[in-house]
Each structure stands twice: as structure tokens, then as C-alpha cells.
N, C-alpha and C positions, 0 to 999 in steps of 0.2 A: 293799416300796414300789417301784413301777415308776418307773424314771428316764426322764424324757422328754427327748428331744433338742430343744434350742431351735433353731428355724429361723433362719437368718441373715436379718436384716432387709433388706428391699428398699431399695436406695438411692433417694434422692429423685429426683424427675423433673427436677431441675435439671441433671443430667448428660445427659439424653436429647437436648436440642438440640445439645450439643457433639458427641455421637456421630453425630447426623444430619449435622452440618456436615462430618464427615470425608468424606462422599461428594461426588460432583460432579454438577452439573446436566447432564442429558443433552442437552437440545435445543440450547442455544447452543453447547455444545462440539462438537456434530456439525457445525455450520457451520464452526467453527474447524478441525476435523479435515479437512473438505473443502477448505478453503483451503490447509492444509498439504500435503494430497495433491496438489492442483493445482500447487503450487510444486515439489514433488519430481518430479512428472510432467514439468514443463517442463524440468528439468535432464536427465532421462533422454532426452527427445525431442531436446534439443539435442545430446547426446552421440551420438545416432543420426543426426544430420544433418537431422532433421525440424523445421526452424526455425519453420514456420508453426504447427505443433501446439504448440510450446513457447511461442510468443507468445500464442496463444489461451488456453493454460492459465494464464498469468499474469493475463490479464484475468478469467478465471473465478475465480481466487484473489481478485482485487480485489472481485468481486461478493460472494463468500462472506464476505470480511472485513467488508464493509459491512453484512451481514445479521446476523452473530452478536451484535454489540453491541445492535442494535435489537431483536432477538428477546429478548435477556436483559432489556432494560429493559421491554419489553411484557409479558413473563411474570413479571417480578420475580424473576429467577433470576441476578442479578449475584453474583459471588463473587471473592475474591482469586485463587483458583485460575484462574478463567476469564480474568482480566486478565493474569496471568503467561503462561498458555498462549497467549493471543492475541498477546502480544509475541514469544514464541518462534516462533510460526507466521509472523508478519509478517517476522521476520528471514530465514526460509528463503524465503518466497514473494516478498518485495519487496527483499531484500538479496542473498542468495546466488544465487537463481535468475536474476534479470535480469543480474547481473554475469557469470555463467557463460555464459548464452545469448549475450550480446553478445561475450564473449571468443572463444567457439568460432566464432561467425558471422563476425566481422570483425577482431577485435583480435589474434588468435593470430599472424597473419603479421607483426605489428609487434614481436615479441620482448618485450624488457623493458618498453618503453613500453606495450604492450598489456596485460600482466598487472598492471602498476602502476596503470593507469587503472581496471581492473576491481576491484583491491583497494581503491583509494581510494573507489570507489562503495560497495563492500561494508562497509568500516569506517565510512563516513559514515552508512549506513543503521543500523548498530548504535548509533552515537553519537546519532543522531536519535531512535531509539526509547528509549534510556536517558534522554535529556533530557526526552522527552515524559512518561515514567513518573514522573519526579521532580517535574515541574511541573504535575501534573494538578490539584491543588487551588488553585494560585496563578495559573495562566496565564489570560489573557483568552480566554473560550470563543468569542468572535467570530472570532478569528484563530489560525492556527497559527504557531508560531515555527519558521521553516525550512520548506522544501518537504516535505509529507508523503511518506512512503516509498511508498505506493501510487501517488501521482502521478508520482514519480520512476521507478518501475517501468513505468508506462504510457508514459513517454517512450522508454525503451529497447525495451520489447516492441513499442510502436507503430511505431518505426522499422524494426525487423526485419520486422514484418508488412506494412507498406507496401511495403518493398523486395521482399519475396517475392511480394506480390500483383502487382507490376509487373515481375517478372522482372529485378530488379536484385540481383546477387549481392554478397556482402560484399567481394569483391576487385575490384569494378568500378573502372575508371579512366575518369573523365569527361574530364579533361585531365591532362597531365603534372604539374600542380601541384594538381590536385583529384582526390582519390581517396575512395572510399566509406569506407575504413577510417579516414581522418582525420575524416570527418563523424561516424562512430560514436564515435571517440575523444573528439571535442569534446563531443558530447551526453552521453557517459558522465561526463566530468569536470564538465560543467555541472550535471547532475543531482546528483552527489555533493556538490559544493560548495554547491549551493542547499539541500541537506538540513541541513547543519551551520551555515548562515548564520543571522543574527539577523533576516532579512527576515520580514515578516508576510504571510501568505497567508490569504485569506478562507476560513473554515471552513464557513459556512452553517448552523451549529448554532443560530443565533438565529431561523431560519425556523420558524414554527409552522404545521404542516400542517393544524391543526384550524381555522384562521381561514379565512374566505371570501376569495376572490381574484377579480379581474376576469376576465371571460370571455376576454379576449385572452391571459391566462396559459395557459389550457387549449389555445388554438390554438398557442402557442409550444411547449408540451410535445409536442403532436402533430407539429409540424414537426421537432422534435428527433428524435423516433422515426423519422420518415420519412428524415431525413438519415443517421442511423446505419444504418438498414436498407439504404439505397441503396449506401453505401460505408463499411462499418464501419472498416477500417484507417485510411483517410485522416481520417475525421471524428474518431475517438478520438485519433489522434496529434496532430492540430492543436489539438484542445480541450486536451489535456494540455500542449502547447507554449505555448498562450496562457496557461493557468493558471500554468505555470512562469515565464513572463515577467511575470505580473501583480505578483508581489512586488517585482520591480525597478522596474516602473512606479510602484507605490505609494511606494516609497522615494524615487524621483526627484521625485515630486509633493510629498512632505513636505519635501524639501530646498528645492525652489523656494518653497514657502509660507514656510519659515523665513527665506529670504533676502528675500522680499517684505516680511516684517514688520520 
């Protein structure tokens, strides 16, 4: 009698989805990797004294960071891995990179005050990202709690880019009581404190791009593109500055309304 070997049964297909989930989605993570590369490139360029390249790289990282989430939602490729990877990328591109660029450009000559301000910004970015990740499901999507780290990075990189574009070095002395390094120090602390504050900043997530808009909106968008193309450093920096102040303006208006009631 011939003894037949019994083949092992094939496991059910219930395990196949879990095996596939071990992989990562390529398309959105490519944008996240590009943002991470831009942040790292900004650090390298700042160490080499090429501050304009460093500032532009941070802006490129901001664009890539804005695309990865939208691409993931459009292609239905969201994942926990992508969310964690995006947070780590943001920490490098909008936390470490702007702090080091600002430190090397203007804060280094201030000694302890300089690196303390850069560290406060860096740790504030980490705390801001950690708080955002823990409040994803409960926070009001119309507003950010605290200044978003990309906007804070835009403030620092924008200042460096504006000054470089106008031949204003980081050690410039306007008056004996007004020096560029103190302006950089103030903006660095302002951005860091704003990130960990409880102020609300408009997120724009409730805007539905599928709805029809008045014709004047298209004209305003075209005007915005013209302004940015005419003088990118100044326009981007002042837009970021206005956005950074908007949270304080909103807070003051709420206080005044409560007193009026």
C-alpha cells in the first residue's frame, strides 16, 4: 500500500490582507521622503553658508508636506505608517532645520542666548506635533491649536530669505540698540511660543474645492500668483507673519466680545 503524504492545507485568505498591510504605500511616502530630503538639504546648505538655498529648501519641504496627505486621501492610501513617517519628517523639516538655519545665520554670535532660543523653537515644534497627533480625532478641524509647524518654519526661513535677497547679513547692525540678531532671536522665540500656545489658527480644512465660487475668487488667486512670482521672499514671509499674528488677533477679539457681553 502506497503511503501518500498529505499536503499542508493552505491557510485561509483572512491572513492575506494583514500580509499586504505590512508593506507601505509608495506614492504618498515619496512626497514625505522628498520633504524629509529638503529639510536635511537645508541643514547641509546652512552649514556650508548657503543660506538662500537652505531657506528655499524649507519652502520646498512645506510644499511636499502639503501634497503627501492630499495625495494619500485622493488615492485612498492612508496608513498609520504614513502618519508616523510624516510626523518624523515634519520634525526634521520644520523643527530641526529652521532652528539650525537660524542659529548658524544669526544666533550663533549670541552665545547661550542664541542656542537656547533655537532649542526652544526645536522642542516647541516637537511638542506641537505630539499634541497634534494625540488630538487628531477630537480637535475642531476648522482651527489649529497653536501655530502649525510649517507656518512657524516659514517665518524663520522667510526672514533669512528676505534678508539674503536684500543683502542684509545676520550680523547687521541697524542702530546700536537694533541689531539683526535680536530681530532673528525675537522671531524665533515668537514662532516657538506660538506653536505650543492654545491660540486658534484657521486651518482652511472646511473649504470645499468642489463647490462653485464667484468669478472674483479666481481673480484673487491669479493676483496671489502674480505677487508671489514678483517677489517670493517678501510675499511669503509677510503672509506667514500675518498668519502668525492672526491667532493673537482672534484671541483679542474673543476677549473683547466676552467683556462686551
